[in-house]
N, C-alpha and C positions, 0 to 999 in steps of 0.2 A: 594710518591706524583703521580708516574702515575695512580695508581689505582685510585685515586679522580678524574683523570683527566676523568679517562674513566668513573665514576659516574659522573660527573657532566656533559659529552657528553650524556651519557644516558638519563637521568632528562630533558634534552633540553637545554643542555647551562647554563650559570652563571646568567644569566637574572632568568630565572626559578627560577634556587636555591635559588639567592637573595630576588626572591617574594616567595619561602618557608620558609626561614629564618625569612624574615619578620614577616610571619603568625605565625612561632612557637611562637616570641616571644610578638605577640599581645596577641597571647591565653595563653599565660604564664602569663601576667600581668590581662589578665581577672581572669585567674584563682586563681592569688595570693588575691584578693578583699575579697571575703567574710569568715567570720570568724567561721561559721556554719560548721561543716567537711561534715554534708551530702551535704549541696549545693554546696559546692564546691567540692565533690568526683561527682556530679551530673555533674558540668560544666567540672570538668577535662575530665571526659569520653567522652562528648559531644563532646567539641572541638579536643580534641585527636583525633575521629573517623574522624571529619571532616578533620583535620589535615592528616591522614593515608588517607584518597580516594582521598585526591589533589596529594598526593606523590603515589598512584597507576595510577594514572591518568596521570602523566607527566612520569613514567616508562613503559606505555603502550601509549601514546599518543602523548607524548613530549609537551603537555600544558596543562592546568589547567581544571578543569570540564565543558566540553562543553554538547555537544546534542550527540557528538559520545558515550559518557561515558552515560549520561544518558539512550539511548536507550536501552542498555544493562544492566542496574541497575534492573533486576527481578531476581526471584528464577530459572525460568526456564531454561537461559542463564548464570548465575553463575556457577548452577549444573552442567549444560553440558561441562564447559571448566574448571571446578575445576581441575580434573586429569591433563591437560596439566600445570597447574601452582601450584603444590604441594608445591614446594621449596620457590615459590615467597611469597605464600599465609602464609606459616612458619613463614618466616623473617618477612612479612606485621604485624603478630599476634603481634610478640615477639615486634617490633617496638613501637607496638598500646599500649603494657602492660606496657613497660619503659618509654614512653611519660605522659602517664595517669598519673603511679608514680609521674613522676617530675613534672608534673602539678600539682598534690594534695599538693605538698611540696613548690611548688613556694613560699608561703607566709612564713614557714619557709626559704627558703633560702634566700628571701631576706633581712627578719631581722635579718638572722646572718651576711650576708655584710651588712647592715647598721650596726650592731655592731662592726666588722671588721672596718669599717673605722673611725668610733668612737674613735677606740683604736690606730688609727691613728692620730686623732685630726682633722679628719674632720665629722661635724656635718650636717646630709641634715635628712631632711623627709622623712618617706616610699614613702609617696604620692608623691613626687616630680619624685623621682627615676622611680615611675612610669608613673608617667604622660608624664616625660622626653623620657621612652623605648619607651609606647605608640606612641608617637605624630611622633617619629624618625621613628620607624616600617611603623607605618599608611602612612608618607610622603614618606615613600621608594614605598611602594604598589602603591601610587598614580602615582606618576611620572612614574613607570616602566608599568603601567597598564595591567599587563598581567592577574591577576588574576580579577580584574573588567569586563576587557573586554569579557572573556571566561562566567562568571556568567552573564553578560547583554545579552549577545548573545543566552544563555541558557534560561534564564526569556523571552526575546522577542521572542522566538520561543512556548515556553509552557503555556505561560499565554493568546497567541491568541484564541478567541472566535472561536468554529468550529460547528456554528449555521448556517454559509452561505449556501444557495446555490448554488450547482455547476455550476448554470448558470451564478448567481451573483460573484462568485469566479473567472469564466473565465473571464467576462467584469471587473472587479477591474484589475487582471493583463495585463487587454489589449491583451487577445487572443479570438483574433475576428475569426469568421469562423472556430473555431474549430471544428474536424470532428468526431461526437460521434461514440463509436463503433457500434450502432445501423446500421449507414452511411456509414460504411466502405465499399467500394469496393477493391475487390483484384485479383490478378492471377500469378499462379504458378510462379515462375522461378526455380532456380536450388535447389539443395540439401542444405541444412545449418548443419553445426557442429560449435559450440560455444566451446571455452574449455577456461575455465574462471583460471587462476590461483592463488591459496593463496598466497599471498603478494610477488609476482615475480616480481617483478620491473625494472625497466628498466636497472638497475646497472649490475644485472646479465648477460645481453646479451654484456656487454662490455667486453674489452680486458683482463681485471682483473681475469675473471672466464670465460675464455676460456676453460680451463681443464674441468672445470662442464657444461660446458652449449653448447657444438659443434654442436648437434643439430640444438636447435634453432639459434644458430650463424650463421649456413651458410643458413637457411633458411632467416632471415635477409638481408642476400645478394641477395638470389635468388628471394623471394617474395615482396611484397608490403609490407611497413614499413614506421608505422608514430610516433611520439612521440606524447605522449597523455597527458592531463593537468589530473590530480584528481580534481574534484570539489568538492564545499560545500554539503554535505546532500548527498557523494558516497563512504565516505571514509573506508567504513567498508564494509563485505561480501555481508550482505541482502539490505544496501543502494544500493553498486555497482549495484545487483541483478535488484533492482528496477529502477533504471537509466536505465540501459542496456535493461529494457524490456519495460519503456515509456518514457525515457528521462528527466522526471522530478526527479530533486533530493528528498533522502527521509528525505522530514521533515512533522511530523507528527503530532506537538505539545505535550500534554502533554500524550499524549498516547504512544509514541514512536512505536516499532515496534506490541508490543499488538493491537493493531488496528488491526491488520489483522486475529487474533484469532477469533473474531466472525463476520469478513465481508465473503460476496460471490460474490460480483459482484463490478467492478469498473468502473466508469462513462469516467476514465481515459481511452484512446485508447491507448492497449499495438502492442508489437509484435505478442502477444496470439492471438488479435481478429483477427489480418492480417492474421497469418498463418492460422487459423481456416476457414477464407472466402475463402482464397486460394487454401484449400482443405489439407491444410498438415497435419501430424500427430508430435506431437509435445513432445518431451520427455525431462525431469531430472533428473540427476543421481548425489546424493549427498551422503554424508555418513549419515547424520540424519536430514532430514527436517523440524522438530520439533524445532531445534535452530532457535532464532531471529526471530521467526514467518515465515519462509521459504515456509510453506507448503501451509499455508492459505495464503500467499501473491501469490502464484504460480498461485493457484484454482480460486482466485479472477482475475488474470491475462489473463487467459485461457489458461492455460498449460494444454496439456490433461493428462500428466501422470506422475507421480512421483516416483523414486528407490530411495529406502535408505532404512537404517538398517533392516526395518521391511518386506523387498522383501527377503534381503538376509538372515535373522534371527541371524545375527549379527553385530557389527558396522564394515563394509567394509571399505576397506582401496582404494587408489586410481588406485591399479591395478584391483582390484575388477569391482569398475566405468568404467574402461577403457573395460575390457572382456566383461561386460552385456551389452555396449553401443554396442559395436560388434553387439552379437548376437541381438540386437532389429535393428541395419541399415537390417542386413541382413531378418530378416522378412519381411522390411516394401519394400527393395528393390526384394525378392521374388515377392510380388506381386503386384508391380509397383506402390507403395502409395508412395508421397513425403513427406519426413521425416525432420524432424527440430530436433536436437539431441545435449541439455545444457551437458555440464561434468564440473561440481565446485572441483577442487580437495582442497586437505586439506593437503598433504603429507610436505609441508611447512608451516606449521601455526608455528608463533609464540610463545614459545621460541624458542626450541627446536627439532621442527618438528615431524612427527608422522612416526616412525620409523617403514620401511616393511623390515624384515629379507629376503621375498625371492628375495626381488631384490638386494642383493649381489650375485645371480646368473647372473646378466643381465650388472650391473654395477660394476666397481673398486672400492673397496671400500680404499679413499686415507686417510691418516693422516688429520685429521681436526674435526670438530665437527658433531653430528649426524645430524643436519640441512642442511650441506653443500654436504652429502651425497644424502639427500633425493632430494637437489637443481638439484644434477646428474640424480636421480632416474627418478624425472618429466621431466628431457630432455628426457631421454630415451624413456620413455611412450610416449610420443608425437610421436617423430619420429615412434614408434612403431604401434601406431594407425594410422598413416597418410601409412605408408606402408599396413596394412591393406584395408585401403579405394582403395588403387594403386594397389593392387592383386585381390579386387575384383572387379578392372575395375570402381570403384566409383570414382577417385576422378576428374576426367573431367566432372564431371555432381553435384560436390559438391562442393562449399565454405566453406572454412576452416576459419573462427576465431579464432585468440590467445590473450588474451591481460590479464594482471593481473587484479585483483580485488579491490587491492587498496595497498597503501604504505607498506612498513612493519614496523611493530610498536616494541615497544620497543628496545634492542639494534641492532644500526646500525653502530656499531665500524667498524664492517667488510665490510660495503659499501665504506668505504673512499675510496677515489684516484679511483673511479668509474666515474665519470663526475656527471653528474648536474642528483637529483631525480628526478625519474618522472615515468610515465607510456607507456604503448607502445599497437600498433595495430599491428599484423602482418597478411598478410591474403593472399590466393593464387589469391584472386579475384585483376586485375589490376587496378590501379588509374586512370584510364579511367572509367572503371567499376565503383569504387567507387564515381567519380566522385570529387576528392579531390588531386590534389597536394601533394606527399608525402611528400615537402619541409615544408608544411603547419603544425604546430602541432595544434591535434584536441582535443576537451575534451571529456570526458566521457559522457556526455549529448547528444553528436554527436551518439553516435552509433546504437541506431535503427533505426535511416536513413542508415546511412551508411552500417548497414548489410542488409537491403533492397534493397540498391542499388547494393552492390556488387552481392547479388542472382539474380539481373533481375528481383525480384519482383515487378511488375505495379502497384500501389495501389493510392487512394486521399487523402492518411492520412498526417496530419499536426503533427510535433513534436514542443515541446518549442524551441529548437534551430533554428526553420523556423521562429522565431520571434525575435530573438536577433541580433542587430548589434552591432559591436564592441568587448571589450574583455568579454568574456560570464563568468568568472569567476568573476568580476567586477561588473556584471549583479546580478547574483545569490545571491551574500552577501547582495545589496540592496534591492533586494526583496523575502526577505527568508519570511516574515510574507504571502506576496500574494500568495508564490507557498506552503507556508503553507498550506492556506485556499484552494487552488485547491485540494490539496491531500485528505485532510482531508472528505470535502464536495463527493469528487468524489466516495468516497467509503461509498458502502452500508452494514451497520453492523446489528446483531442480537444482542439485549440485551432487555430482558424485559420490563425497564424501556424508553429503544430505542423506543420499538417497540409501547407503548402505547401514545408516546408523537408524533408519526411522523402523521401527516396529510394526507401524500400518501399512507398511509396504510390501510387507511379507507373511503370506497367509500358509500356513504350518499345516501342509498339504496332509490329508488325513492322520493329522494330530502331530505328522513331524515324524524324520528317522529316529527312531530309538534302539541303539545296540548294533546299531546295521541293519535294521528291519526297518520298511516302507509300506506302506499300506495298511496300516495294524488299528489304526482307528480303537489306539486302547489308551485307558487309564495311566499307563507309564508314559506312554506319548506324549501326553498334554503334561504330566509333570516336569518331564525333562525337559522339555522347549519351551515351558512356561521359565523354567529359572534361566532357557538360554538367552530368555528377552522376546521369545514370540509375544504378541498382543491377541493375535487375530490365528483361529484353529478352525481349519475345515474338517468337517466329518458328513463322510456317507451314511446315509440313513435309509433302510429298509425296513417291510414292515414283519414282523412275524405272522405265524397263522393266528394269532389270535389277537392280531390286530395292534400290535404294539409298536414304537418305534425300534430300533436299536441301532447302534452305528458297526455298519458292514456295508462295505464297495458294493458287493452283488451276492445272493447266494451260492451260485456255483464257487465265487471267489474264495467266500467266507467256510464253504466245505470244506475246499484244497486245502486250507491255509490252517485249520483245525482237525482234520482227517475228519471226516464225518463221513459217511456211507449212507444216512437213511434218507429218507423223505424230505425233500424241500418243498417251501420254506419250515423251519420247525416253529415250535412255540416260543414264548417268552423264556418259560423255565429251562427247557432244553438251552434255548442259547447260552444263558447263563452260565452254565456247567462248563462250557468246553474254553479252555485258555488258547488266546493266542499264539499260532507258532508253539504252544506247548509251553506260554511262560508269561504273556502278558493278558491282563485283566480287561474282558469286555464289556461295552458300556450300553446300557439302556439308556432312558430320558430321566430315570429317576438318580442316578449316578450322575449324568453330565448336570443336571439342575443343581445338584450340591455342589458339585467342582465347580460350577462357574459361581455360583452365590459365593463360594470360599475366595472366590479367585475375579474380583469384582471388579479390576480393568481390564478384565478378557473379554473376547466377542467371539461368538459362535459364527460359524460360513458354513451352510448347508449345500447340498450337493443329493442329488437325486430326487429328490423333495419339491414338489411343485403344488401343494397346497396351504398355500400362506396365513390366509386363516386359521384356519384347522392347527398349525406346526405354531404357531405364535401365542396361541392360546394355551401350550402345553409347556410351551420355555417360559424359563422364568423370569426372561426380560426383554420386552420384544425390541426395546432401545438399544439391546446389545446384540440384535439378531440382524444378521448378512445370509441373503439366500439367494442363492441362483436358480433362477425361473426358466422355464420351458417354452410357456407360452405366452401371448401376449394378453390375454384375461388374467393368467397368474401374476404378472408383473404390476397391473393395474390392482389386483386385489394388494399385492406388498404395500403399496405406495399407500393406499387408501388405508390400511389398517396401521400404519405408521410405522414398519421396520422402520430398521438404521439405513437399513439400504434394502430395495428391492432392484437385483441385478439380472438383468436378460442375459441369455446364455448366448452364443454365436447364431443358433438356429433363429431365433428370435431377431436377432437382430439382421439376418438373411431377410425374415419376412416381411419385414416393415418398407414400405414401399413409401415412393417419395424422397424428400430431404429427410433422410434417417434422423440427423443429428437434431432437426428441430423438432421433429416427432418426441426421441426420448426425452428431449427438453420440458415438450410440453407435457409429458405424462410425467414427469416430477422424477426421472431415474438420475441417480448420482454415480455410480457406478455400472460395469458392463464387465462379464467376463469373454474372454475367446482364448482359443487355443494359438500359441507362438506360431504356428504357420500360417495365421492369418495374416500373420504382419505386413509381412515381405508385397502384397498387389493392396493395401489397405493404408497406406502412411497418408496420405491426403485426409481420409477420414477419422484416423486416429489423432494426426491436430488439430482437426476441426471439434473432434471431442475436448480435446486437452486444454483448446482456447475458452471454450464456455464449461470449463470445470468440471466435466465427468468423466473421470477415474477409469481407470482400463488395467483390468488385470489379467493376466496370460494365465493361461495353463499349460499342460504337456511340457512343462521345463524337465528335462532331462529325458526327452524321447528322441532324439534326434543326437547324433554322437556331435560333441563338443558344443552341444545348447546347452549346458548345465547353468545355475543361479547365477553365476559369476559374467555369464555371456550375457544377459540379458539386461545386470546390472549397468556393464561397461558401455554395451553396444546400441541399445535400445532404449535408454530413457529418455529420449526425445519423442516418445511416441506411446510409453505407458508410465501408466504409476506405480504398479505394483506387480506382484505375480504370486503363484503358490508354488511354493518352495520346501521341498523334501528336508533341506537344511540350512544352517545359514548361521555364520557367527557376527554377533553385534561387537564392534569394538567400545560402543558404551551402551550399558545394556540399561533400559528404562524401568 
C-alpha cells in the first residue's frame, strides 16, 4: 500500500492518477470498436503511445503534456538525456507494449465480459457498456479538467502565428518605450559570477538537509537571501536561462527551443547586450551547450564565449566547469578586464544525479542516494569556488548570484517536510544594492534587473518586470500569447524559405527593376516594387546646381538615360523636366517624402550621400532611414543622430584597425554594406559579425555572370543577412 502511495505522489497526486485512469478507459473503449484487426492494431498502438507520453509527462513534471514537455520533444534533446533515464525508458517501453496488447484485445475482453454477465442472467448490449464507460470516463476528465487544461495551454501557445513584426508585438503586449539592443547605454560596475544550480530548490536549504548543505545554509544566514517563485515558461533549464538573460518567459510557439538553432540575433534586450556595452567579457560554462538549443540561444543573446564538452574533449562534470571558470577569471583579472562568468551545474540532475567519484575525496559519503551525495558535492564546490575568489582578492569586487534553475522534477518524496517548495536567490550584494527588501518574494523574471542592480551597472534597459504591476505569475498566464509573439518576432533566424520571404533582407536597388529597366531611381520603380513586397528601397542621391537633393546615380549616367546634352549638374527645375528613359518620373526629396509618408512601412536606404545630419533633417522620418556612409566620422554621426541604421561602406570597414567587429559594436553599428566580391576572402569576419548580430548587406549583385539574387540567397545565406536586389519575387507578400 505504501508503494502505491509513493507512486501516486510521483505522478502528481490522486487527481492526476484518476485522470490517467479515465484516459486509459476512454482509449480502451475506442480500441474495442473496430472489427478489422489491422485498424484495431493501429488504434491500439497510437492511443497507447499517447497514454504513455502522458504518463511520462506526469513522471517528470507532475502534469499532463504541456509546453515544458513539448519543447524537449526532439531527437537532439531526447538522445542527450537518454543515458540518464535508462531504467525509466525500459519501464515505459514495457508498459507501452503491455498496454498496446491490452488495447488490441479490448474487443475480446468486452465480449467475454458480456458472456460472463449473460451466464449470470444479466443481458446487456456491448455498445451500451462501451457508451456507459466512455461517458463516465469523459465526464471524470471534464470535471477534473487537468488533461484539457494542459492541452489547451499547449495549443494556445503553438498555434499562435509568428508573423508579427517585433515593434507590433511589443505594442500589442503594452511594452512601450522598450529599449532595443542597439540603443542600450551601460557603464561597468563590479564583476559578476552567476551560478545556476540544477534542480537545487529551496528545500535543500532548510533544516532537513543541514547535513548535506552546510555551506549554502551558512551563506543563507550571512548573505542576502530571497525566496523566489518559479514562473511559467521558465521551469526547465534552457527556459530558466532565457528568463535570466532577458526577463521574458521562454515561450516560442510551435518552434520550441529549436527556434534558436537557426537564430543569430535577438531584438530582445538581454544581459549580454548590456554586458558588451559596458565592456565586460562574458563566458558561459556548461557540460553540453548543444542540449536544448543552449549554444544558439547564448550566441543570439550576445554571450561572448561558451565552454562545454567541445573545449574539454569529453563530457565535463561540474568540478571541471568550476576549475575552468577559475582559469578564465584569473586571465581576466590579470589584464584588469571586467568579467561575467555563468556556471550551469548538472550534478543534481533528476533522477539520480550525475555521480563524480572524485568528490569522494572532499565530501563524506553518507548512507543515502547518489543524488544526495551530489547535492552535498555541489555544496562543497560552491564553497571551494567562493574561497578561490576570496584568495584571489576578487570577492570584494565581484557580485555572486546563486539560484536554482527550476524545481526538482520527477520523484520529490524526499523533499517532504521541508517547507513550501520554491526557488531562491543568494547573493553577496546587499538588499540596498539589489533594490528589493529581502522579505519580498521575487520572481524568476526579476533576475536580469536584480543582477544589474546588485553589480552597480548603470544602464537604460527596461525589462518585462518593469511593466507589470501586481501578481507576476498571474500576468504571465494571462499574456502567454502576446509574450510568445514578442519572443518569436524578436529572433532573427536563418532558413532558406524564411530568407526568401523576408522583405527586410532585400533592398530594391535604385528603386528596383521596372518594365525591364534598372537604375531608374524613379517613382514608378518605387510603386511597382512596393506592390511586389519590397519594404527597403535604395535610392542614389546627388545635388543639383542649386543645392537640392535629387535621386540619380550620378550626373553623367543621368544625362545619358535622359539624353541631356547641356552643362552638369543641372538645376532642380531642369532635373524635374526630364523623364527617365523617356517614360519614368524623376524624384526629388519633396516627392520622396510624400511617397514614404503614404507608404509608412517602407524604409529608405541612401547611397552616395555622406552627410547624415543634414540629410536626416530633410527626410520625413529618420527612424525609417538607413544610410550607407563612407567615412568613420559620418558613421559615428549617423549613430548619434538616431538613424534607423548608420551603415559603414566597405571602404570604411577596410579603414578600421584592430578588431573590426569589436570596433563596429562599440560604435553601435547594426548593418554594413559590402560588395559581393568581398565575401570569398572574408568569411570568418562575416561569421563573427553575424554572431554579434551585425547584419551584412551585399551589393554588386548581377555584376558577375551567374551571381544573381538567387545565387546569394541559396549559397551565401550563412554569411550575409541581405542583398541589394534589382528584382525578387516574394512567395508571401507582406
